[in-house]
C-alpha atoms as one frame of an Amber mdcrd trajectory, in Angstrom:
protein
  -0.007   0.241  -0.111   1.111   3.579  -0.617   0.062   7.246   0.587   1.184
  10.214  -1.247   2.095  13.202   0.915   2.259  16.157  -1.597   4.558  18.862
  -0.832   1.688  21.472  -1.143  -0.465  19.857   1.924   2.370  19.784   4.195
   2.450  21.998   7.251   3.803  25.721   6.429   5.058  28.558   8.540   6.963
  31.358   7.329   8.470  33.635  10.246  10.295  36.064   7.885  13.663  34.601
   8.443  12.647  30.993   8.293  10.455  29.337   5.804   9.549  26.141   6.676
   7.333  23.085   5.674   6.492  20.163   7.801   5.891  16.685   6.491   4.526
  15.574   9.997   3.081  17.393  12.752   5.476  19.921  14.437   5.541  23.171
  16.677   2.191  25.013  15.767   1.347  22.579  13.139  -1.034  19.632  14.296
  -2.479  16.825  11.960  -3.796  13.907  13.971  -3.250  11.898  10.639   0.622
  13.107  10.253   2.238  12.489  13.729   5.218  10.417  12.092   5.792   7.354
  10.210   7.442   4.230  12.079  10.596   5.709  13.358  10.321   8.836  11.291
   9.157  11.769  13.716   9.870  14.869  11.787  10.804  15.921   8.328  11.274
  19.585   7.946  12.236  21.305   4.737  13.909  25.038   5.864  14.831  28.048
   4.239  16.889  30.346   6.321  17.817  34.038   5.885  21.432  34.945   5.789
  22.562  35.511   9.102  19.872  34.036  11.076  18.989  30.940  12.498  18.137
  28.807  15.823  19.395  29.952  19.383  20.626  27.479  21.832  17.779  25.073
  22.484  17.820  21.601  23.971  16.956  18.094  22.916  16.496  14.528  24.591
  15.897  10.962  23.161  15.923  11.907  19.723  18.276  10.962  16.669  18.593
  14.437  14.705  19.731  14.340  11.053  20.427  17.431   8.970  20.944  17.589
   5.191  22.041  20.770   3.679  21.205  21.093   0.074  22.406  24.615  -0.471
  24.238  27.092   2.111  25.866  26.172   5.081  24.903  25.626   8.685  26.993
  27.170  11.455  26.775  24.694  14.333  27.797  24.795  17.975  26.559  22.274
  20.917  27.345  21.662  24.522  29.357  18.353  23.231  31.936  21.242  22.556
  31.555  20.888  18.587  32.116  24.338  16.928  31.670  23.718  13.141  30.348
  24.387   9.542  28.208  21.800   7.686  28.323  22.761   4.078  25.999  21.837
   1.172  26.106  18.334   0.448  27.191  17.225   3.953  25.073  15.239   6.612
  25.343  15.696  10.172  23.842  13.245  13.016  23.667  14.045  16.503  22.161
  11.530  19.424  20.792  13.902  22.074  20.359  10.972  24.253  20.470  12.272
  27.803  20.321  15.548  26.833  22.261  18.346  24.642  21.690  22.000  23.634
  22.750  23.444  20.371  22.778  26.228  18.337  22.360  26.171  14.303  22.398
  29.450  12.204  23.186  30.550   8.468  26.674  31.998   8.513  26.517  33.623
   5.224  26.015  37.345   4.756  24.065  37.284   1.489  23.450  33.442   0.553
  20.127  31.521   1.784  20.307  28.225   3.614  18.588  25.217   2.479  18.377
  22.317   4.523  16.054  19.293   5.634  16.002  18.499   9.465  14.752  14.864
  10.023  14.108  13.322  13.424  14.207   9.582  14.177  12.955   8.235  17.121
  15.729   5.965  19.003  15.413   2.368  19.618  17.719   2.776  23.078  17.305
   5.457  25.706  19.604   7.475  27.771  22.408   7.028  25.494  25.490   9.158
  25.945  24.959  12.215  23.620  27.227  12.002  20.167  27.914  13.905  16.993
  29.111  12.854  13.435  29.391  14.903  10.271  30.327  13.156   6.909  30.500
  14.232   3.206  29.705  11.287   0.917  30.893  11.523  -2.737  28.078  12.033
  -5.210  27.479   9.450  -7.375  24.640   7.983  -9.203  22.542   5.576  -7.764
  22.000   4.686  -3.787  24.352   5.896  -0.990  24.012   4.406   2.297  24.027
   7.434   4.687  22.929   6.018   7.925  22.654   2.343   9.469  22.581   0.776
  12.776  26.266  -0.553  12.639  27.492   1.870  10.593  27.764  -0.237   7.233
  29.626   0.646   3.942  31.167   3.715   5.645  27.660   4.914   6.739  26.862
   6.925   9.813  25.493   5.066  12.539  22.075   5.552  14.065  20.157   4.178
  17.306  17.348   2.310  15.605  16.836  -0.503  13.186  16.765   1.984  10.041
  18.950   2.577   7.102  18.677   5.854   5.150  19.638   6.263   1.561  20.510
   9.313  -0.613  19.253   8.181  -4.091  20.436  10.039  -7.124  18.088   8.852
 -10.326  19.229  10.844 -13.354  16.986  10.918 -15.996  19.473   8.813 -18.100
  19.487   5.754 -15.508  15.991   4.338 -16.391  13.850   2.565 -13.919  15.494
   1.725 -10.801  14.263  -0.859  -8.197  14.637  -1.127  -4.159  13.642  -4.328
  -2.723  11.393  -4.241   0.327  11.912  -6.976   2.997   8.933  -8.627   4.850
   7.327  -6.411   7.473   9.649  -3.298   6.572   8.388  -0.016   5.527   9.685
   2.784   3.225   9.329   6.506   3.268  10.388   8.124  -0.047  11.300  11.654
   0.345  11.724  13.895  -3.075  14.731  16.658  -2.381  15.392  17.703  -5.661
  13.777  17.206  -9.306  11.040  14.905 -10.158  10.464  10.936  -9.737   8.284
   8.651 -10.899   7.014   5.762  -8.867   5.220   3.446 -10.904   3.133   6.125
 -12.781   2.840   8.395  -9.555   5.026  11.587 -10.456   6.525  13.019  -7.426
   7.925  16.495  -7.128  10.522  17.929  -5.009   8.961  17.969  -1.306   6.883
  15.308  -2.031   6.834  12.019   0.527   5.556   8.498  -0.277   5.052   6.092
   2.412   5.000   2.396   1.419   4.230  -0.577   3.278   3.140  -4.286   2.549
   4.666  -4.204  -0.718   8.148  -5.964  -1.914   9.397  -3.771  -4.324   9.701
  -0.081  -5.024  10.118   0.899  -8.670  11.475   4.513  -9.203  12.174   6.390
 -12.456  14.165   9.851 -12.330  12.491  12.596 -14.445  15.042  15.107 -14.328
  18.942  15.133 -14.905  19.103  15.953 -10.857  16.671  13.860  -9.709  17.245
  12.948  -5.900  15.318  11.363  -3.177  16.118  10.092   0.563  14.443   6.730
   0.963  14.152   5.573   4.573  13.743   1.814   5.201  12.179   1.608   8.526
  10.791  -1.187  11.007
């Protein structure tokens, strides 16, 4: 079975410095039909003005992933990390027993475009940790997150895997096998992709369950999506 979450139907808030879309209920946006999907709790697409950002704030018991599409994030946290996350890089934090952090756009003229994703952990009260990684751009699927850091991926405290899937229009139809009792969330981040006749735009999400395979076709030369393989 499948459920399409169109980009235009997501929750939306424009705070002036922050223009944000919520795939699931978040902050002042609440929809009981969209409280998450499996271990996914938050998928926010944020655009942040130059020089603006989030002041220091706390988190607990959450895996927090940031994927920067353009611009850069300046990050500071209570673990002592002070860094920038440029476009194309991923950042993962395990909030565990508790952290504070701030994130803002350090550029004076360039807007920041990112996805922030919260994943419910399978273990509680873990020691907070931080990782940041650039994965070489390549056609096809790249493993970004996994429980054991397989294939050079970053680790996550959950029985899930995240793939970045680049689907150029010249690549043809691609397939992803879905194991029994697993669920998939596909989030389009660039371009357009077609899933067995359903055209998905950038910002669209697709939930898939009780199926054994996903067939995906890139429509644009730069089509890209995130595929979450979930319990």
